[in-house]
C-alpha positions, 0 to 999 in steps of 0.5 A, a space after each residue: 454488479 458485473 465486476 463481482 463475477 470477474 475471474 481475478 488473476 493473481 499470478 500465483 501470489 499465495 506463497 507471498 501471502 503466506 510469508 506475510 501472514 507468518 510475519 504478522 504472526 511473529 509480530 502478534 506473538 510479541 503483543 502487548 507491544 511496547 507503547 513508546 516504540 510502537 508510537 515512534 514507528 507509527 509516527 515515522 511511517 505516517 510521515 513516509 505515508 504522507 510523503 509518498 502518497 502526495 509525491 505520487 500525485 506530483 507534490 514536490 516536497 521531499 521526505 525531510 521537507 514533509 516532516 518539517 512541515 508536519 512536525 514543525 509547521 515550517 514553510 519551505 522556500 520555493 514550494 507552493 502553498 498547496 503543497 504545504 496544505 497537501 502535507 498537513 491535510 494528509 497527515 490529518 487524514 491519517 489521524 482520522 483513519 487511525 481513529 476509525 480502526 477497530 476489529 469490528 469496523 465496517 466501511 461507511 459512505 460517511 467515513 469515505 466522504 470525511 476522509 476525502 474532505 480532509 484530503 482536500 480541505 483548504 485546497 478545493 473546498 467546493 469538492 471536498 467530501 462530495 462525490 463528483 457530479 459530472 464526467 472526468 477523464 484520466 490522463 494515461 489510463 486505459 478506461 473512462 470512469 463511469 457516468 457521474 449519475 452512477 457513482 452513488 450506486 457504484 459506491 454503495 455496491 462497493 461498500 456492501 461488497 467490502 462489508 459482506 460477511 460471507 466474503 472470504 477473500 484474504 484481507 490483503 486481496 480484498 484491499 487490492 481489489 477495493 483499491 482498484 474498484 475505487 479508482 475505476 469508479 473515480 468518485 471524486 473530481 480530485 483526491 481519488 488516489 490519496 483517498 483510496 490509499 488511505 481507505 485501503 490501509 484502513 481495511 488492512 489496519 482493521 485486520 491488524 496489519 500496518 499500512 501498506 505504503 506504495 513508494 513514489 519510486 514505484 509510481 509507474 508500476 503502480 499506474 501500470 498495475 491499475 491499468 492491468 487490473 481494469 482487465 481483471 489481471 490483479 497480479 501486479 497490483 497485489 504484488 505492489 500491495 504485498 511488497 509495501 505491506 511486507 516492508 512495513 511489517 519488516 520495519 516494525 519487526 526490525 525496530 522492535 527486535 533490532 534486526 534491521 542490520 540483517 537486511 543488506 544491499 544485494 551487492 553485498 549478498 552476492 559476495 558470499 561464495 556460497 550464493 551462486 546467483 548474480 545481483 540481477 537475478 536476486 534483484 528479480 527475485 526480490 521484485 517478484 516477491 519470491 524472496 523476503 526483501 524490502 525496498 529502500 528508495 530505489 534499492 532492494 535489501 534482503 538477507 543471506 538467509 532469504 536467498 538460501 531459503 529460496 535455494 533450498 526450496 528450489 533444490 527440494 522441488 528439483 529433486 522431488 520424485 513423482 509418486 
């Protein structure tokens, strides 16, 4: 398949991948993790995952309303029945994905269809768990998905590529490429976005990572990143994936070590007289993944240590003499 021979452009994200690996290693060193704490974090992240993934697709339930629908079975006044079903469906889809996770898991077409069937159950039963049988167009996208007659073959190729033993791509890079290629194939009439975000996380979780939850505030960046990936430029999509994954790693680490208070709004960081950067510059470093930072809502949080570490590395680079 031609896409396998693309020259992928990742815009020098290697250092960010190293930082993610270091954070994963810190978590792995704590194993076995306390069961109750892990379950509490997992449940909290699952609610966020459902909320953000559905919100990206236009669901208007708030995070708190999503939690109430899922945990208490409440009906929210003024919200459509479909929106309630979307929340419940997605939560059940997460449960299926979590049940599939294992070190030796290999992606299968029947699992893809099963996840999609749950995403659309009680909403669009005639399309749930079935590949599309006609053409589709995507509003705002810079491509037209392939002919429906090619979907089966394209999905078989994609699944084979994911499972290739000789595939030596970093798991995060592989998940990002898979994410884009799935969207490009657009195998279903509806539910493609929620399904691919579930499946991409399945690929990450089987490698011992937590789910990467793309935030609804990043919706525009997300779609722009997918459009850029259509031209072989994966830097933005990989950055979004890494930022989402790093946020989840930070949530695990901070909750298990009570260190969440180390992360502060950037407006607090710049008050330190030893930090010469302004708020706008540090925000740019956070958005570009050049410093350890996590996003809450529209705000970036980081630590003084992360900024100082960046300053030290920059100074070493500046003063390093050529051999």
